[in-house]
N, C-alpha and C positions, 0 to 999 in steps of 0.2 A: 600537172605535175611538172612537163618541162616547157621553159619559158619557148615565146616564137623565137628568139634569137639561135636558141639552140636548137631548134628545130630546124630551122633554117640552113644551120650549117652542117648541121648531118643530113641533109638531102642536098645540100648544095657545097660541098666541100670546096674549100679556095686552096689552091696551091697544092694541088694532092701530085703523088709519082715522087720521083728520085729526080736527082741533078745529075746529070753526066759525068760531071767531073767537081764536086765538092769539095771546099776546103776545109771543112770540119763536118762529121756526123758525130748524132749520138740516139740510142734506142733504146726501149725500154719495154719490160714483159711482165705483166701483171699476172700471177701464176692463178689466184682463185679463179677468174674466168679466163684465163687464156687471151687477154687481150694482148696485142702487137703493135710498138709506135717506133717509126724509123724518120727522122728528122735531118737533111741535109742542110747543110746553108754555104752559102758563097760569100765568104767576105773579102773586101776590100779595103784599102784605104780607112781600115777601121770602123768600117759599117757593115752591116746586114746588107748586103746588097740584092739576096734571092735567098729563099727559104722554102722548101718543099717537104711535104709531111706523106707517107704511106702508113696508115694503119688499117688494121684486121681487129676487129673488134667492135664493140657496142658503139651505139649512133653518141654518146656521149667521149668516147674516145673521139671518134673522127670530129665530133664539132670541137672541141677541144684542142686539138692539133689545127684544124681551119682556124680557129679563131687567133691561135697564136701566131700564126704564118703571117694574119693580119697586121698583127699588134708589131711583131717584131721586124717587119719589112722597114729597111730605111733608117734603125736604131741604129747609134753607137754600138758596138760589142758591147763594150762597159756596161751601157744602160739597157741592151739587151739581157744580159748575164744577170740582172737586177729584176727580170719578171718574176712577179709573185702569183702565187694560186689567189690569193683575193682582188687581184688586179682582172688575170684571167676569169677567175668566178664570175665578176660583176659583169664580165662582157659578153658571160654565155647565159645572165638573167639568174644566176643561182641554180647550181646543178645541183638535184635532190642529192642528201648524205649517202645514200650505197652507190652513187655513182663518181664518186670526187677522186675515186683511185686515177683518173682520168686527169684532173690536173697535174696529178704528181707526176706522171709519167710526162707530161710535157716538161715539167720540172727538170726530170731526170735527163731527159734527152738533151736541155739546154747544159745542163751541169756538166754531161758527157762530151758537147760538142765546143762550149765556149770556156768551160774551166772549173775547177773545183766550186762547190756551195756543198754549205751546210743541210741535207735535206734529210729529213724524216721519213720513214718508211709508214705507210700508212699500215693499218692493222691490219695482218693476214700477209703482210709479207710479200716481197718483189724480189725480182734479181734482174740485172741487166741481161739484156740478150746473151747470149754465150758466142759472141764473136769479139775482136778485138775492134777499138773504135779508133778511125784512123785520123789524123790530122794533117791536111798536106798544106804546103806553102811556108 
């Protein structure tokens, strides 16, 4: 059911927690199951210097955030903004359909932190975490 990559990221998440002084932040909350995700970014010289994720949710959400931090680290900001659900899903070895909201949560965090992107809300709906998004610098 779950790929070895997804299971490994879920059991051993990379870059967990919060950055002390992020330059950009984004958050997502998936209402049907209560998963919450918060991603902090340190952007300097047009690149993602550091990224951390704090997740309260299912293993797929933890794994998606973990894989995303690895994929995003060191990328130019413009390239990081274009991370797709397809790329993230492939990195995790294909998340089962009932858990693909985890991919959307990462993209929502990215859109809030790095700029607008045309996102589609998964069926069942979701809302951004009810607090303001901060971008410093």
